[in-house]
N, CA, C, O and the ligand as a Tripos MOL2 file, in Angstrom:
@<TRIPOS>MOLECULE
protein
  273   271    69     0     0
PROTEIN
NO_CHARGES

@<TRIPOS>ATOM
      1 N          -6.6990  -17.7280   33.6770 N.3       1 MET1
      2 CA         -7.5190  -18.9440   33.5300 C.3       1 MET1
      3 C          -7.7780  -19.5110   34.9490 C.2       1 MET1
      4 O          -6.8720  -19.6290   35.7740 O.2       1 MET1
      5 N          -9.0050  -19.8380   35.1720 N.am      2 LYS2
      6 CA         -9.4250  -20.5000   36.5200 C.3       2 LYS2
      7 C          -9.8320  -21.9650   36.3200 C.2       2 LYS2
      8 O         -10.2180  -22.4090   35.2380 O.2       2 LYS2
      9 N          -9.7250  -22.6230   37.3560 N.am      3 ALA3
     10 CA        -10.2170  -24.0470   37.3980 C.3       3 ALA3
     11 C         -11.7810  -23.8730   37.2370 C.2       3 ALA3
     12 O         -12.3990  -22.9500   37.7680 O.2       3 ALA3
     13 N         -12.3480  -24.8310   36.4680 N.am      4 MET4
     14 CA        -13.7910  -24.8230   36.2480 C.3       4 MET4
     15 C         -14.4620  -26.1620   36.6870 C.2       4 MET4
     16 O         -13.8150  -27.2080   36.7290 O.2       4 MET4
     17 N         -15.6790  -26.0950   36.9870 N.am      5 ALA5
     18 CA        -16.4230  -27.2960   37.2290 C.3       5 ALA5
     19 C         -16.5490  -28.1350   35.9270 C.2       5 ALA5
     20 O         -16.8770  -27.6460   34.8460 O.2       5 ALA5
     21 N         -16.2670  -29.3930   36.1240 N.am      6 TYR6
     22 CA        -16.2730  -30.3010   34.9050 C.3       6 TYR6
     23 C         -17.5680  -30.1800   34.1420 C.2       6 TYR6
     24 O         -17.5450  -30.1540   32.9120 O.2       6 TYR6
     25 N         -18.7410  -30.1000   34.8440 N.am      7 ARG7
     26 CA        -20.0790  -30.0180   34.1070 C.3       7 ARG7
     27 C         -20.1160  -28.8050   33.2590 C.2       7 ARG7
     28 O         -20.6500  -28.8590   32.1510 O.2       7 ARG7
     29 N         -19.5660  -27.6820   33.7200 N.am      8 LEU8
     30 CA        -19.5620  -26.4880   32.8550 C.3       8 LEU8
     31 C         -18.7390  -26.5680   31.6750 C.2       8 LEU8
     32 O         -19.1040  -26.0480   30.6200 O.2       8 LEU8
     33 N         -17.5920  -27.2210   31.7980 N.am      9 VAL9
     34 CA        -16.7650  -27.4290   30.6000 C.3       9 VAL9
     35 C         -17.4760  -28.3180   29.6370 C.2       9 VAL9
     36 O         -17.5030  -28.0490   28.4360 O.2       9 VAL9
     37 N         -18.0510  -29.3700   30.1400 N.am     10 ARG10
     38 CA        -18.8750  -30.3090   29.2920 C.3      10 ARG10
     39 C         -19.8970  -29.5350   28.5680 C.2      10 ARG10
     40 O         -19.9780  -29.5920   27.3410 O.2      10 ARG10
     41 N         -20.7130  -28.7840   29.3210 N.am     11 THR11
     42 CA        -21.8280  -27.9850   28.7350 C.3      11 THR11
     43 C         -21.3380  -27.0500   27.6620 C.2      11 THR11
     44 O         -21.9590  -26.9180   26.6070 O.2      11 THR11
     45 N         -20.2610  -26.4230   27.9190 N.am     12 ALA12
     46 CA        -19.6500  -25.4810   26.8490 C.3      12 ALA12
     47 C         -19.3440  -26.2390   25.5710 C.2      12 ALA12
     48 O         -19.6410  -25.7930   24.4630 O.2      12 ALA12
     49 N         -18.7020  -27.4730   25.7800 N.am     13 LEU13
     50 CA        -18.2570  -28.2470   24.6800 C.3      13 LEU13
     51 C         -19.4730  -28.7110   23.8620 C.2      13 LEU13
     52 O         -19.4480  -28.7300   22.6310 O.2      13 LEU13
     53 N         -20.5000  -29.0710   24.5630 N.am     14 GLU14
     54 CA        -21.6920  -29.5690   23.8610 C.3      14 GLU14
     55 C         -22.3560  -28.4490   23.1690 C.2      14 GLU14
     56 O         -22.9300  -28.6470   22.0980 O.2      14 GLU14
     57 N         -22.3100  -27.2450   23.7370 N.am     15 ALA15
     58 CA        -22.9320  -26.0200   23.1250 C.3      15 ALA15
     59 C         -22.2780  -25.7510   21.8260 C.2      15 ALA15
     60 O         -22.8650  -25.1640   20.9180 O.2      15 ALA15
     61 N         -20.9850  -26.2070   21.7330 N.am     16 GLN16
     62 CA        -20.2330  -25.9410   20.4100 C.3      16 GLN16
     63 C         -20.3270  -27.2200   19.5040 C.2      16 GLN16
     64 O         -19.5730  -27.3480   18.5400 O.2      16 GLN16
     65 N         -21.1850  -28.0810   19.8030 N.am     17 HIS17
     66 CA        -21.4380  -29.3070   19.0190 C.3      17 HIS17
     67 C         -20.2670  -30.2140   19.0430 C.2      17 HIS17
     68 O         -20.0950  -30.9830   18.0970 O.2      17 HIS17
     69 N         -19.4560  -30.1870   20.0360 N.am     18 CYS18
     70 CA        -18.4260  -31.2450   20.1450 C.3      18 CYS18
     71 C         -18.9710  -32.5300   20.6570 C.2      18 CYS18
     72 O         -19.9580  -32.5700   21.3910 O.2      18 CYS18
     73 N         -18.2990  -33.6020   20.2520 N.am     19 THR19
     74 CA        -18.6990  -34.9740   20.7310 C.3      19 THR19
     75 C         -17.5380  -35.5940   21.4380 C.2      19 THR19
     76 O         -16.4050  -35.1240   21.3370 O.2      19 THR19
     77 N         -17.8320  -36.6940   22.1850 N.am     20 TRP20
     78 CA        -16.7840  -37.2850   22.9370 C.3      20 TRP20
     79 C         -16.9180  -38.8120   22.8850 C.2      20 TRP20
     80 O         -17.9700  -39.4060   22.6470 O.2      20 TRP20
     81 N         -15.7120  -39.3830   23.1380 N.am     21 LYS21
     82 CA        -15.7720  -40.8470   23.3100 C.3      21 LYS21
     83 C         -14.9130  -41.2230   24.5090 C.2      21 LYS21
     84 O         -13.9370  -40.5440   24.8280 O.2      21 LYS21
     85 N         -15.2720  -42.2620   25.1390 N.am     22 GLN22
     86 CA        -14.4300  -42.6590   26.3080 C.3      22 GLN22
     87 C         -13.0590  -43.1110   25.9210 C.2      22 GLN22
     88 O         -12.8700  -43.9710   25.0620 O.2      22 GLN22
     89 N         -12.0690  -42.4790   26.6090 N.am     23 GLY23
     90 CA        -10.6740  -42.9020   26.3050 C.3      23 GLY23
     91 C         -10.2610  -43.9240   27.3580 C.2      23 GLY23
     92 O         -11.0810  -44.6340   27.9410 O.2      23 GLY23
     93 N          -8.9250  -43.9610   27.5730 N.am     24 LYS24
     94 CA         -8.3850  -44.8270   28.5950 C.3      24 LYS24
     95 C          -8.7180  -44.3790   29.9650 C.2      24 LYS24
     96 O          -8.5970  -43.1920   30.2680 O.2      24 LYS24
     97 N          -9.1430  -45.2930   30.8350 N.am     25 GLY25
     98 CA         -9.4090  -44.9440   32.2700 C.3      25 GLY25
     99 C         -10.4090  -43.8460   32.3810 C.2      25 GLY25
    100 O         -11.5370  -43.9670   31.9030 O.2      25 GLY25
    101 N         -10.0050  -42.7690   33.0110 N.am     26 ASP26
    102 CA        -10.9530  -41.7130   33.2750 C.3      26 ASP26
    103 C         -10.8090  -40.5820   32.2000 C.2      26 ASP26
    104 O         -11.2340  -39.4500   32.4300 O.2      26 ASP26
    105 N         -10.2370  -40.8960   31.0920 N.am     27 HIS27
    106 CA        -10.0420  -39.8210   30.0370 C.3      27 HIS27
    107 C         -11.1760  -39.8590   29.1290 C.2      27 HIS27
    108 O         -11.6760  -40.9280   28.7760 O.2      27 HIS27
    109 N         -11.6230  -38.6550   28.7160 N.am     28 GLU28
    110 CA        -12.6140  -38.4940   27.6520 C.3      28 GLU28
    111 C         -11.8800  -37.7850   26.5280 C.2      28 GLU28
    112 O         -11.1850  -36.7830   26.6980 O.2      28 GLU28
    113 N         -12.0920  -38.3870   25.3710 N.am     29 LYS29
    114 CA        -11.6040  -37.7730   24.1700 C.3      29 LYS29
    115 C         -12.7460  -36.8390   23.5970 C.2      29 LYS29
    116 O         -13.8660  -37.3070   23.3980 O.2      29 LYS29
    117 N         -12.4760  -35.6220   23.3560 N.am     30 TRP30
    118 CA        -13.4910  -34.6920   22.8230 C.3      30 TRP30
    119 C         -13.0820  -34.3320   21.3730 C.2      30 TRP30
    120 O         -11.9150  -34.0650   21.0870 O.2      30 TRP30
    121 N         -14.0130  -34.3360   20.5390 N.am     31 TYR31
    122 CA        -13.8690  -33.9980   19.0740 C.3      31 TYR31
    123 C         -14.6270  -32.7380   18.6950 C.2      31 TYR31
    124 O         -15.7690  -32.5430   19.1110 O.2      31 TYR31
    125 N         -14.0100  -31.9130   17.9330 N.am     32 CYS32
    126 CA        -14.6360  -30.7040   17.5340 C.3      32 CYS32
    127 C         -15.5470  -30.9530   16.3610 C.2      32 CYS32
    128 O         -15.4310  -32.0170   15.7520 O.2      32 CYS32
    129 N         -16.4460  -30.0600   15.9920 N.am     33 PRO33
    130 CA        -17.3030  -30.3220   14.8500 C.3      33 PRO33
    131 C         -16.5410  -30.3690   13.5050 C.2      33 PRO33
    132 O         -16.9580  -31.0670   12.5810 O.2      33 PRO33
    133 N         -15.4440  -29.6380   13.4040 N.am     34 CYS34
    134 CA        -14.8100  -29.6760   12.1040 C.3      34 CYS34
    135 C         -14.0770  -30.8380   11.8390 C.2      34 CYS34
    136 O         -13.6390  -30.9970   10.6990 O.2      34 CYS34
    137 N         -13.8500  -31.7720   12.8060 N.am     35 GLY35
    138 CA        -13.2210  -33.1230   12.6210 C.3      35 GLY35
    139 C         -11.6310  -33.1420   12.6320 C.2      35 GLY35
    140 O         -10.9870  -34.1900   12.5910 O.2      35 GLY35
    141 N         -11.1020  -31.9620   12.6860 N.am     36 LYS36
    142 CA         -9.6620  -31.9570   12.6080 C.3      36 LYS36
    143 C          -8.9830  -31.9200   13.9760 C.2      36 LYS36
    144 O          -7.7950  -32.2310   14.0650 O.2      36 LYS36
    145 N          -9.6630  -31.5680   15.0020 N.am     37 HIS37
    146 CA         -9.0910  -31.3160   16.3070 C.3      37 HIS37
    147 C          -9.6950  -32.2270   17.3600 C.2      37 HIS37
    148 O         -10.8640  -32.6110   17.3250 O.2      37 HIS37
    149 N          -8.8220  -32.5420   18.2900 N.am     38 GLN38
    150 CA         -9.3640  -33.3260   19.4140 C.3      38 GLN38
    151 C          -8.5760  -32.9730   20.6970 C.2      38 GLN38
    152 O          -7.4670  -32.4440   20.6270 O.2      38 GLN38
    153 N          -9.1500  -33.2660   21.8230 N.am     39 THR39
    154 CA         -8.4890  -32.9180   23.1090 C.3      39 THR39
    155 C          -8.9670  -33.9640   24.1430 C.2      39 THR39
    156 O          -9.9620  -34.6520   23.9180 O.2      39 THR39
    157 N          -8.2420  -34.0740   25.2840 N.am     40 VAL40
    158 CA         -8.5450  -35.0600   26.2590 C.3      40 VAL40
    159 C          -8.8730  -34.4020   27.5640 C.2      40 VAL40
    160 O          -8.1490  -33.5000   27.9840 O.2      40 VAL40
    161 N          -9.9230  -34.8040   28.2250 N.am     41 ILE41
    162 CA        -10.2430  -34.2350   29.5170 C.3      41 ILE41
    163 C         -10.3030  -35.3590   30.4800 C.2      41 ILE41
    164 O         -10.9230  -36.3830   30.1910 O.2      41 ILE41
    165 N          -9.7030  -35.2220   31.5870 N.am     42 THR42
    166 CA         -9.9100  -36.2040   32.6770 C.3      42 THR42
    167 C         -11.1620  -35.9730   33.4250 C.2      42 THR42
    168 O         -11.4640  -34.8500   33.8310 O.2      42 THR42
    169 N         -11.9190  -37.0550   33.6200 N.am     43 GLN43
    170 CA        -13.1820  -36.7740   34.3760 C.3      43 GLN43
    171 C         -12.8820  -36.4820   35.8500 C.2      43 GLN43
    172 O         -12.2140  -37.2660   36.5230 O.2      43 GLN43
    173 N         -13.3590  -35.4020   36.3160 N.am     44 ALA44
    174 CA        -13.0310  -35.0360   37.6690 C.3      44 ALA44
    175 C         -14.0640  -33.9760   37.8990 C.2      44 ALA44
    176 O         -14.6710  -33.4660   36.9580 O.2      44 ALA44
    177 N         -14.2850  -33.6070   39.2870 N.am     45 ARG45
    178 CA        -15.2990  -32.6390   39.5560 C.3      45 ARG45
    179 C         -14.8280  -31.2660   39.0720 C.2      45 ARG45
    180 O         -15.6140  -30.4450   38.6010 O.2      45 ARG45
    181 N         -13.5460  -31.0530   39.2010 N.am     46 ILE46
    182 CA        -12.9900  -29.7060   38.7790 C.3      46 ILE46
    183 C         -11.9740  -29.9250   37.7020 C.2      46 ILE46
    184 O         -11.2020  -30.8810   37.7760 O.2      46 ILE46
    185 N         -11.9440  -29.1020   36.7300 N.am     47 VAL47
    186 CA        -10.9420  -29.2320   35.6490 C.3      47 VAL47
    187 C          -9.8800  -28.0680   35.9490 C.2      47 VAL47
    188 O         -10.2270  -26.8960   36.0990 O.2      47 VAL47
    189 N          -8.6910  -28.4620   36.0130 N.am     48 SER48
    190 CA         -7.6370  -27.5860   36.3210 C.3      48 SER48
    191 C          -7.3160  -26.5460   35.2310 C.2      48 SER48
    192 O          -7.5610  -26.7660   34.0450 O.2      48 SER48
    193 N          -6.7470  -25.3820   35.6890 N.am     49 PRO49
    194 CA         -6.4870  -24.3590   34.6290 C.3      49 PRO49
    195 C          -5.5940  -24.8670   33.5320 C.2      49 PRO49
    196 O          -5.7360  -24.4400   32.3870 O.2      49 PRO49
    197 N          -4.6680  -25.7720   33.8370 N.am     50 GLY50
    198 CA         -3.7720  -26.2570   32.7320 C.3      50 GLY50
    199 C          -4.5100  -27.0040   31.7440 C.2      50 GLY50
    200 O          -4.2490  -26.8760   30.5480 O.2      50 GLY50
    201 N          -5.4650  -27.8210   32.1870 N.am     51 VAL51
    202 CA         -6.3180  -28.5740   31.3180 C.3      51 VAL51
    203 C          -7.2690  -27.7000   30.4610 C.2      51 VAL51
    204 O          -7.5140  -27.9440   29.2800 O.2      51 VAL51
    205 N          -7.7730  -26.6820   31.1460 N.am     52 ILE52
    206 CA         -8.6830  -25.7180   30.3610 C.3      52 ILE52
    207 C          -7.8420  -25.0180   29.3020 C.2      52 ILE52
    208 O          -8.3210  -24.8320   28.1830 O.2      52 ILE52
    209 N          -6.6600  -24.6390   29.5940 N.am     53 ARG53
    210 CA         -5.7560  -23.9940   28.5930 C.3      53 ARG53
    211 C          -5.4880  -24.9000   27.4560 C.2      53 ARG53
    212 O          -5.4990  -24.4640   26.3050 O.2      53 ARG53
    213 N          -5.2410  -26.1810   27.7340 N.am     54 SER54
    214 CA         -4.8880  -27.0730   26.6830 C.3      54 SER54
    215 C          -6.0840  -27.3620   25.8060 C.2      54 SER54
    216 O          -5.9440  -27.4740   24.5880 O.2      54 SER54
    217 N          -7.2910  -27.4890   26.4160 N.am     55 VAL55
    218 CA         -8.5410  -27.7300   25.7020 C.3      55 VAL55
    219 C          -8.7200  -26.5510   24.6980 C.2      55 VAL55
    220 O          -8.9510  -26.7860   23.5120 O.2      55 VAL55
    221 N          -8.6200  -25.3860   25.1390 N.am     56 ILE56
    222 CA         -8.7540  -24.2080   24.3150 C.3      56 ILE56
    223 C          -7.7170  -24.2440   23.1230 C.2      56 ILE56
    224 O          -8.0710  -24.0490   21.9610 O.2      56 ILE56
    225 N          -6.5200  -24.4860   23.4610 N.am     57 ALA57
    226 CA         -5.4720  -24.4770   22.5070 C.3      57 ALA57
    227 C          -5.5970  -25.5650   21.4180 C.2      57 ALA57
    228 O          -5.1960  -25.3850   20.2680 O.2      57 ALA57
    229 N          -6.1700  -26.6890   21.8450 N.am     58 GLN58
    230 CA         -6.2450  -27.8780   20.9660 C.3      58 GLN58
    231 C          -7.5700  -27.8780   20.1090 C.2      58 GLN58
    232 O          -7.7340  -28.6840   19.1930 O.2      58 GLN58
    233 N          -8.4560  -26.9760   20.4390 N.am     59 LEU59
    234 CA         -9.6820  -26.8280   19.5910 C.3      59 LEU59
    235 C          -9.7100  -25.4280   19.0410 C.2      59 LEU59
    236 O         -10.5970  -24.6490   19.3940 O.2      59 LEU59
    237 N          -8.7890  -25.0880   18.2060 N.am     60 PRO60
    238 CA         -8.6400  -23.7140   17.7580 C.3      60 PRO60
    239 C          -9.8410  -23.2650   16.8070 C.2      60 PRO60
    240 O         -10.0500  -22.0710   16.5880 O.2      60 PRO60
    241 N         -10.5600  -24.2050   16.2950 N.am     61 CYS61
    242 CA        -11.5910  -23.8100   15.4040 C.3      61 CYS61
    243 C         -12.8540  -23.2700   16.1290 C.2      61 CYS61
    244 O         -13.7730  -22.7480   15.4980 O.2      61 CYS61
    245 N         -12.8640  -23.4130   17.4440 N.am     62 LEU62
    246 CA        -14.0390  -22.9240   18.1710 C.3      62 LEU62
    247 C         -13.9740  -21.3940   18.2520 C.2      62 LEU62
    248 O         -12.8720  -20.8510   18.1810 O.2      62 LEU62
    249 N         -15.0400  -20.7010   18.3900 N.am     63 PRO63
    250 CA        -15.0070  -19.2160   18.4520 C.3      63 PRO63
    251 C         -14.2600  -18.6830   19.7270 C.2      63 PRO63
    252 O         -14.3360  -19.3280   20.7720 O.2      63 PRO63
    253 N         -13.6290  -17.6580   19.6660 N.am     64 GLU64
    254 CA        -12.9240  -17.0940   20.7170 C.3      64 GLU64
    255 C         -13.7810  -16.9080   21.9150 C.2      64 GLU64
    256 O         -14.9060  -16.4350   21.7550 O.2      64 GLU64
    257 N         -13.3860  -17.2140   23.0310 N.am     65 GLY65
    258 CA        -14.2350  -16.9950   24.2980 C.3      65 GLY65
    259 C         -15.2760  -18.0630   24.5020 C.2      65 GLY65
    260 O         -16.1770  -17.8860   25.3220 O.2      65 GLY65
    261 N         -15.1920  -19.1110   23.8240 N.am     66 TRP66
    262 CA        -16.2750  -20.1460   23.9040 C.3      66 TRP66
    263 C         -16.2830  -20.8100   25.2860 C.2      66 TRP66
    264 O         -17.3030  -21.2950   25.7760 O.2      66 TRP66
    265 N         -15.1080  -20.8010   25.8720 N.am     67 LEU67
    266 CA        -15.0030  -21.4410   27.2410 C.3      67 LEU67
    267 C         -14.4970  -20.3640   28.2370 C.2      67 LEU67
    268 O         -13.3670  -19.8910   28.1200 O.2      67 LEU67
    269 N         -15.3400  -19.9900   29.2050 N.am     68 LYS68
    270 CA        -14.8250  -19.0360   30.2380 C.3      68 LYS68
    271 C         -15.7800  -19.0820   31.4210 C.2      68 LYS68
    272 O         -15.5720  -18.3790   32.4100 O.2      68 LYS68
    273 ZN        -11.7790  -28.1800   14.8470 Zn       69 ZN69
@<TRIPOS>BOND
     1     1     2 1
     2     2     3 1
     3     3     4 2
     4     3     5 am
     5     5     6 1
     6     6     7 1
     7     7     8 2
     8     7     9 am
     9     9    10 1
    10    10    11 1
    11    11    12 2
    12    11    13 am
    13    13    14 1
    14    14    15 1
    15    15    16 2
    16    15    17 am
    17    17    18 1
    18    18    19 1
    19    19    20 2
    20    19    21 am
    21    21    22 1
    22    22    23 1
    23    23    24 2
    24    23    25 am
    25    25    26 1
    26    26    27 1
    27    27    28 2
    28    27    29 am
    29    29    30 1
    30    30    31 1
    31    31    32 2
    32    31    33 am
    33    33    34 1
    34    34    35 1
    35    35    36 2
    36    35    37 am
    37    37    38 1
    38    38    39 1
    39    39    40 2
    40    39    41 am
    41    41    42 1
    42    42    43 1
    43    43    44 2
    44    43    45 am
    45    45    46 1
    46    46    47 1
    47    47    48 2
    48    47    49 am
    49    49    50 1
    50    50    51 1
    51    51    52 2
    52    51    53 am
    53    53    54 1
    54    54    55 1
    55    55    56 2
    56    55    57 am
    57    57    58 1
    58    58    59 1
    59    59    60 2
    60    59    61 am
    61    61    62 1
    62    62    63 1
    63    63    64 2
    64    63    65 am
    65    65    66 1
    66    66    67 1
    67    67    68 2
    68    67    69 am
    69    69    70 1
    70    70    71 1
    71    71    72 2
    72    71    73 am
    73    73    74 1
    74    74    75 1
    75    75    76 2
    76    75    77 am
    77    77    78 1
    78    78    79 1
    79    79    80 2
    80    79    81 am
    81    81    82 1
    82    82    83 1
    83    83    84 2
    84    83    85 am
    85    85    86 1
    86    86    87 1
    87    87    88 2
    88    87    89 am
    89    89    90 1
    90    90    91 1
    91    91    92 2
    92    91    93 am
    93    93    94 1
    94    94    95 1
    95    95    96 2
    96    95    97 am
    97    97    98 1
    98    98    99 1
    99    99   100 2
   100    99   101 am
   101   101   102 1
   102   102   103 1
   103   103   104 2
   104   103   105 am
   105   105   106 1
   106   106   107 1
   107   107   108 2
   108   107   109 am
   109   109   110 1
   110   110   111 1
   111   111   112 2
   112   111   113 am
   113   113   114 1
   114   114   115 1
   115   115   116 2
   116   115   117 am
   117   117   118 1
   118   118   119 1
   119   119   120 2
   120   119   121 am
   121   121   122 1
   122   122   123 1
   123   123   124 2
   124   123   125 am
   125   125   126 1
   126   126   127 1
   127   127   128 2
   128   127   129 am
   129   129   130 1
   130   130   131 1
   131   131   132 2
   132   131   133 am
   133   133   134 1
   134   134   135 1
   135   135   136 2
   136   135   137 am
   137   137   138 1
   138   138   139 1
   139   139   140 2
   140   139   141 am
   141   141   142 1
   142   142   143 1
   143   143   144 2
   144   143   145 am
   145   145   146 1
   146   146   147 1
   147   147   148 2
   148   147   149 am
   149   149   150 1
   150   150   151 1
   151   151   152 2
   152   151   153 am
   153   153   154 1
   154   154   155 1
   155   155   156 2
   156   155   157 am
   157   157   158 1
   158   158   159 1
   159   159   160 2
   160   159   161 am
   161   161   162 1
   162   162   163 1
   163   163   164 2
   164   163   165 am
   165   165   166 1
   166   166   167 1
   167   167   168 2
   168   167   169 am
   169   169   170 1
   170   170   171 1
   171   171   172 2
   172   171   173 am
   173   173   174 1
   174   174   175 1
   175   175   176 2
   176   175   177 am
   177   177   178 1
   178   178   179 1
   179   179   180 2
   180   179   181 am
   181   181   182 1
   182   182   183 1
   183   183   184 2
   184   183   185 am
   185   185   186 1
   186   186   187 1
   187   187   188 2
   188   187   189 am
   189   189   190 1
   190   190   191 1
   191   191   192 2
   192   191   193 am
   193   193   194 1
   194   194   195 1
   195   195   196 2
   196   195   197 am
   197   197   198 1
   198   198   199 1
   199   199   200 2
   200   199   201 am
   201   201   202 1
   202   202   203 1
   203   203   204 2
   204   203   205 am
   205   205   206 1
   206   206   207 1
   207   207   208 2
   208   207   209 am
   209   209   210 1
   210   210   211 1
   211   211   212 2
   212   211   213 am
   213   213   214 1
   214   214   215 1
   215   215   216 2
   216   215   217 am
   217   217   218 1
   218   218   219 1
   219   219   220 2
   220   219   221 am
   221   221   222 1
   222   222   223 1
   223   223   224 2
   224   223   225 am
   225   225   226 1
   226   226   227 1
   227   227   228 2
   228   227   229 am
   229   229   230 1
   230   230   231 1
   231   231   232 2
   232   231   233 am
   233   233   234 1
   234   234   235 1
   235   235   236 2
   236   235   237 am
   237   237   238 1
   238   238   239 1
   239   239   240 2
   240   239   241 am
   241   241   242 1
   242   242   243 1
   243   243   244 2
   244   243   245 am
   245   245   246 1
   246   246   247 1
   247   247   248 2
   248   247   249 am
   249   249   250 1
   250   250   251 1
   251   251   252 2
   252   251   253 am
   253   253   254 1
   254   254   255 1
   255   255   256 2
   256   255   257 am
   257   257   258 1
   258   258   259 1
   259   259   260 2
   260   259   261 am
   261   261   262 1
   262   262   263 1
   263   263   264 2
   264   263   265 am
   265   265   266 1
   266   266   267 1
   267   267   268 2
   268   267   269 am
   269   269   270 1
   270   270   271 1
   271   271   272 2
@<TRIPOS>SUBSTRUCTURE
     1 MET1         2 RESIDUE 1 A MET
     2 LYS2         6 RESIDUE 1 A LYS
     3 ALA3        10 RESIDUE 1 A ALA
     4 MET4        14 RESIDUE 1 A MET
     5 ALA5        18 RESIDUE 1 A ALA
     6 TYR6        22 RESIDUE 1 A TYR
     7 ARG7        26 RESIDUE 1 A ARG
     8 LEU8        30 RESIDUE 1 A LEU
     9 VAL9        34 RESIDUE 1 A VAL
    10 ARG10       38 RESIDUE 1 A ARG
    11 THR11       42 RESIDUE 1 A THR
    12 ALA12       46 RESIDUE 1 A ALA
    13 LEU13       50 RESIDUE 1 A LEU
    14 GLU14       54 RESIDUE 1 A GLU
    15 ALA15       58 RESIDUE 1 A ALA
    16 GLN16       62 RESIDUE 1 A GLN
    17 HIS17       66 RESIDUE 1 A HIS
    18 CYS18       70 RESIDUE 1 A CYS
    19 THR19       74 RESIDUE 1 A THR
    20 TRP20       78 RESIDUE 1 A TRP
    21 LYS21       82 RESIDUE 1 A LYS
    22 GLN22       86 RESIDUE 1 A GLN
    23 GLY23       90 RESIDUE 1 A GLY
    24 LYS24       94 RESIDUE 1 A LYS
    25 GLY25       98 RESIDUE 1 A GLY
    26 ASP26      102 RESIDUE 1 A ASP
    27 HIS27      106 RESIDUE 1 A HIS
    28 GLU28      110 RESIDUE 1 A GLU
    29 LYS29      114 RESIDUE 1 A LYS
    30 TRP30      118 RESIDUE 1 A TRP
    31 TYR31      122 RESIDUE 1 A TYR
    32 CYS32      126 RESIDUE 1 A CYS
    33 PRO33      130 RESIDUE 1 A PRO
    34 CYS34      134 RESIDUE 1 A CYS
    35 GLY35      138 RESIDUE 1 A GLY
    36 LYS36      142 RESIDUE 1 A LYS
    37 HIS37      146 RESIDUE 1 A HIS
    38 GLN38      150 RESIDUE 1 A GLN
    39 THR39      154 RESIDUE 1 A THR
    40 VAL40      158 RESIDUE 1 A VAL
    41 ILE41      162 RESIDUE 1 A ILE
    42 THR42      166 RESIDUE 1 A THR
    43 GLN43      170 RESIDUE 1 A GLN
    44 ALA44      174 RESIDUE 1 A ALA
    45 ARG45      178 RESIDUE 1 A ARG
    46 ILE46      182 RESIDUE 1 A ILE
    47 VAL47      186 RESIDUE 1 A VAL
    48 SER48      190 RESIDUE 1 A SER
    49 PRO49      194 RESIDUE 1 A PRO
    50 GLY50      198 RESIDUE 1 A GLY
    51 VAL51      202 RESIDUE 1 A VAL
    52 ILE52      206 RESIDUE 1 A ILE
    53 ARG53      210 RESIDUE 1 A ARG
    54 SER54      214 RESIDUE 1 A SER
    55 VAL55      218 RESIDUE 1 A VAL
    56 ILE56      222 RESIDUE 1 A ILE
    57 ALA57      226 RESIDUE 1 A ALA
    58 GLN58      230 RESIDUE 1 A GLN
    59 LEU59      234 RESIDUE 1 A LEU
    60 PRO60      238 RESIDUE 1 A PRO
    61 CYS61      242 RESIDUE 1 A CYS
    62 LEU62      246 RESIDUE 1 A LEU
    63 PRO63      250 RESIDUE 1 A PRO
    64 GLU64      254 RESIDUE 1 A GLU
    65 GLY65      258 RESIDUE 1 A GLY
    66 TRP66      262 RESIDUE 1 A TRP
    67 LEU67      266 RESIDUE 1 A LEU
    68 LYS68      270 RESIDUE 1 A LYS
    69 ZN69       273 GROUP 0 **** ****
């Protein structure tokens, strides 16, 4: 897993019909379309590999390979 540009992560989430709300500070809460899962992304130019991994793990209802 590599670091990714934030805008690409956001585009991929939106392509899966995920929605988001502003969380605390620079955190965005993202919700999957099934409504059972959520994850947090820190707004930054680059999203670290650790965050990418946790986003994928926390949104297990999305199709395999949705983010790469
Ligand atoms: Zn879900």
